[in-house]
C-alpha positions, -999 to 999 in steps of 0.1 A, spaced: -512 299 -774 -510 318 -740 -494 352 -743 -464 360 -721 -484 387 -704 -513 363 -695 -487 337 -684 -471 362 -660 -505 372 -646 -514 336 -640 -482 329 -623 -486 360 -602 -521 350 -591 -510 314 -583 -481 328 -563 -504 352 -544 -528 323 -537 -500 301 -523 -486 329 -502 -520 337 -487 -532 301 -485 -515 295 -452 -534 324 -435 -570 312 -428 -583 345 -414 -567 373 -434 -593 398 -420 -582 393 -384 -557 417 -368 -523 401 -377 -499 388 -351 -464 398 -365 -445 367 -354 -472 344 -367 -475 363 -400 -437 360 -405 -440 322 -401 -469 317 -425 -449 309 -457 -425 286 -440 -452 267 -422 -473 265 -454 -443 247 -470 -444 222 -441 -481 215 -446 -495 237 -419 -518 267 -419 -520 297 -395 -549 316 -379 -545 348 -360 -578 340 -343 -588 304 -342 -622 313 -330 -635 333 -360 -664 314 -376 -647 305 -409 -618 289 -390 -637 273 -361 -663 256 -383 -656 222 -397 -627 198 -393 -592 211 -399 -579 198 -433 -543 206 -422 -530 214 -387 -530 251 -380 -510 272 -356 -527 301 -339 -541 319 -309 -575 317 -292 -597 347 -287 -599 341 -249 -562 337 -245 -548 370 -258 -512 381 -255 -499 386 -219 -529 366 -205 -509 346 -180 -525 314 -165 -536 311 -129 -534 280 -107 -565 261 -120 -552 264 -156 -517 254 -146 -531 223 -128 -551 213 -159 -520 218 -182 -498 197 -159 -525 170 -156 -527 167 -193 -489 166 -196 -485 140 -169 -510 117 -186 -490 120 -219 -519 138 -237 -500 170 -246 -466 184 -254 -453 219 -260 -428 240 -279 -413 270 -261 -395 296 -281 -379 330 -274 -379 359 -299 -342 363 -293 -321 369 -325 -288 365 -306 -291 328 -301 -312 307 -325 -318 270 -330 -333 240 -313 -317 231 -280 -319 202 -255 -303 221 -226 -333 228 -204 -315 248 -176 -298 272 -200 -329 277 -220 -351 283 -190 -327 309 -177 -328 327 -210 -366 324 -210 -369 342 -177 -345 369 -188 -364 376 -219 -392 402 -219 -426 386 -213 -439 395 -247 -410 376 -263 -419 343 -246 -440 320 -267 -455 286 -258 -472 263 -284 -493 235 -267 -503 205 -288 -520 171 -286 -495 143 -282 -507 126 -314 -497 158 -333 -460 153 -323 -448 148 -359 -465 179 -372 -452 199 -342 -416 187 -349 -420 204 -383 -431 235 -366 -401 234 -343 -378 231 -372 -393 262 -388 -391 281 -355 -354 271 -351 -345 291 -383 -351 324 -365 -358 317 -328 -343 300 -298 -364 268 -293 -370 241 -267 -393 212 -275 -410 196 -244 -420 162 -258 -451 145 -245 -441 126 -214 -445 91 -230 -424 101 -261 -397 118 -239 -393 87 -218 -385 67 -250 -360 94 -262 -327 88 -245 -313 120 -260 -336 142 -239 -337 145 -202 -369 129 -190 -392 157 -179 -414 160 -148 -446 181 -146 -424 211 -138 -406 208 -172 -434 224 -192 -454 238 -163 -427 264 -157 -430 276 -193 -467 275 -192 -469 296 -160 -447 324 -175 -456 324 -212 -466 358 -225 -479 344 -258 -499 311 -256 -505 294 -289 -520 261 -297 -518 236 -326 -554 232 -339 -561 198 -355 -587 170 -355 -568 152 -328 -565 184 -307 -603 190 -309 -609 154 -298 -588 159 -267 -610 156 -236 -597 185 -214 -611 216 -197 -578 233 -204 -588 265 -224 -562 258 -251 -582 227 -261 -616 234 -247 -621 265 -269 -609 249 -302 -637 247 -327 -658 273 -308 -669 303 -327 -670 338 -313 -704 347 -299 -723 373 -319 -712 408 -311 -684 395 -288 -647 389 -289 -651 358 -267 -666 323 -270 -676 322 -233 -713 327 -226 -717 352 -197 -752 339 -191 -742 303 -188 -757 283 -160 -722 277 -144 -714 314 -144 -748 323 -130 -743 298 -103 -709 313 -93 -723 349 -94 -752 339 -71 -728 327 -45 -707 359 -46 -714 391 -28 -733 416 -50 -708 430 -75 -698 466 -71 -667 488 -73 -659 507 -42 -655 540 -61 -693 539 -67 -698 545 -30 -684 579 -35 -661 597 -9 -660 628 12 -664 650 -18 -685 629 -42 -718 613 -35 -726 576 -39 -742 564 -70 -752 529 -58 -788 522 -47 -787 514 -10 -808 483 -14 -780 465 -33 -750 478 -15 -733 450 3 -722 456 38 -689 441 46 -655 447 30 -645 459 -5 -608 464 -14 -600 479 -48 -568 499 -46 -538 493 -69 -504 496 -52 -484 528 -55 -449 515 -64 -419 539 -70 -390 527 -92 -401 490 -90 -399 468 -121 -407 433 -109 -420 410 -81 -401 378 -73 -408 348 -50 -378 331 -36 -373 308 -6 -409 314 5 -405 352 5 -417 379 -18 -394 407 -29 -394 437 -52 -367 445 -77 -360 481 -86 -349 494 -120 -312 491 -110 -317 454 -104 -315 457 -66 -339 433 -47 -356 442 -14 -377 418 7 -413 425 16 -427 420 51 -433 384 60 -468 369 57 -483 334 58 -480 318 24 -517 309 23 -526 346 29 -505 357 -1 -520 331 -24 -555 339 -14 -549 376 -19 -534 369 -54 -564 348 -64 -589 374 -51 -572 402 -70 -573 381 -102 -610 373 -97 -618 409 -88 -602 421 -120 -621 394 -141 -656 401 -128 -652 439 -121 -660 438 -84 -642 448 -53 -666 431 -29 -651 405 -6 -677 396 20 -713 405 28 -733 394 58 -771 401 54 -796 409 80 -803 372 87 -766 366 93 -760 347 61 -725 350 47 -715 355 11 -678 357 3 -658 359 -29 -652 324 -44 -615 331 -44 -615 334 -6 -638 306 3 -624 283 30 -592 304 34 -577 320 65 -579 354 48 -616 349 41 -623 337 76 -606 368 90 -626 390 67 -659 376 79 -649 381 115 -637 417 109 -670 425 91 -688 420 124 -666 444 144 -677 480 135 -710 481 154 -692 468 185 -674 501 187 -699 525 171 -734 525 186 -749 559 184 -754 563 147 -788 558 130 -774 536 102 -780 501 88 -748 491 73 -710 494 76 -685 490 48 -647 488 51 -628 501 20 -592 508 13 -583 543 1 -545 542 -6 -517 516 -5 -481 527 -8 -449 506 -8 -419 524 5 -383 515 -3 -359 509 26 -322 500 25 -327 463 22 -364 459 26 -397 474 16 -425 483 40 -460 496 32 -486 519 46 -523 513 40 -551 538 45 -586 524 50 -620 537 60 -648 522 81 -679 538 67 -715 538 81 -742 539 55 -778 549 54 -801 555 24 -815 589 14 -849 596 0 -839 583 -34 -827 550 -18 -791 559 -27 -765 548 -2 -750 577 17 -720 577 40 -732 592 73 -699 589 90 -665 575 81 -635 568 103 -601 568 85 -572 547 97 -536 544 86 -516 512 91 -478 511 89 -462 477 84 -428 487 98 -443 496 132 -473 472 130 -495 501 142 -528 515 133 -536 552 138 -570 570 136 -562 599 113 -595 615 103 -633 613 104 -658 627 79 -694 627 70 -725 647 81 -728 626 113 -691 624 121 -695 648 150 -716 621 167 -686 599 169 -666 621 193 -667 610 229 -689 580 220 -665 558 199 -636 536 209 -614 546 179 -584 526 191 -605 495 197 -620 497 163 -586 502 147 -571 473 166 -600 450 156 -598 459 119 -561 464 113 -557 431 95 -577 445 67 -549 470 60 -523 442 56 -546 422 33 -554 454 13 -517 459 7 -512 424 -7 -543 426 -28 -532 460 -41 -497 446 -49 -511 417 -69 -535 440 -87 -504 456 -102 -492 422 -113 -525 412 -129 -527 445 -147 -492 438 -161 -478 469 -145 -454 447 -126 -435 417 -139 -438 385 -120 -419 356 -135 -392 346 -111 -408 321 -87 -443 325 -103 -446 288 -109 -438 280 -73 -461 307 -61 -490 293 -82 -485 259 -66 -489 273 -31 -518 259 -10 -543 285 3 -568 263 20 -575 273 56 -603 276 81 -638 269 67 -659 299 59 -689 301 82 -723 300 64 -739 321 90 -729 345 118 
């Protein structure tokens, strides 16, 4: 006969096992919202994983569907245009669906009013917007997830396109239905299952399922893969402009690998600004009081190219845009290839030695030094400082700035001023340099630097960008073909 004490202990252990059974990776850092859902999802026949890529979770075939996050899609990792295109392609082919929910305790439950939900979605802080993508064949399992979520969150279920067309109670969606949620989701989850792993898609949510973290890494992506090496080979040599030093600090980059060309790496100085918006083909900034001010106009393709470059620059840790070697061969950032912005950068890179001829140097580099956005009554302008530097190597083969010409561009006046020169050979510039001509031929760099600096703040999540983000990601940036040789 089992004693009462032993019976209580057995029941306790069984209860503990059941409570923990839904969490497949208890050693991973817990995601609070996911942890709160574990017991209710367990009762519905689903598991959870805070990191779907830890080895014990990624290995083998899922016995039960599991809800979780992927290592390479952490919180506040917003998608860019290529991912959005893949998501919408899968949705339009009826391969996937999604459940969007808001961590808003004031209004909970499952809704079928898309417009009201989307407005509430955009008004919610980014970290409170969750999107669970799933394979269409997992719809029944995901409906159970949606019911669990509806007990504590505001929920909208974007049914797979084929299922939605058969469901007369729901407005038939277009690609924008889920795409708008996907583009602005602060937390991107996925339903991991056998069907999800069988889905043929390059979308990270499904491509990374079943992949284990690489040894000593928090990622499943191989940085030495053939594809990544191929991309790197086509790019200018990676470097951060700070490594070139400045007037007071020497360069630390060996001259032999310093790209000539252009490197832009500043992040915008923004005072009292809380978010960026895109409306009616114009960008604007909203201050902390809610007042919106428009930014100077620019070609849409230029904005999109600058946005994509700032994202790629952040991802690969390089400010380099373009490099033209001694044989005239052009290398340009993949994000700017065959764009008008990239074409202009290549042309501008050839200008400095047309105006400076008396220096014993081999390379010129144009870098930004400060970008500041200035509030006006109803609009915002900017001023950009940039430098045209002329480099030569020292005895240690370290790149050294022999002379630098500093310019300031002001968008409200559309003017460029020569404000300073520095470097040991700067005195050689006087009387021998067409400062105005060089400024006029390079001033477009200052405008591009401002947009890149603004978008750097967006990608670093220092600046919210949800209103109009979907429409912005869909912009076309293609322009003039990048020359292969100058």
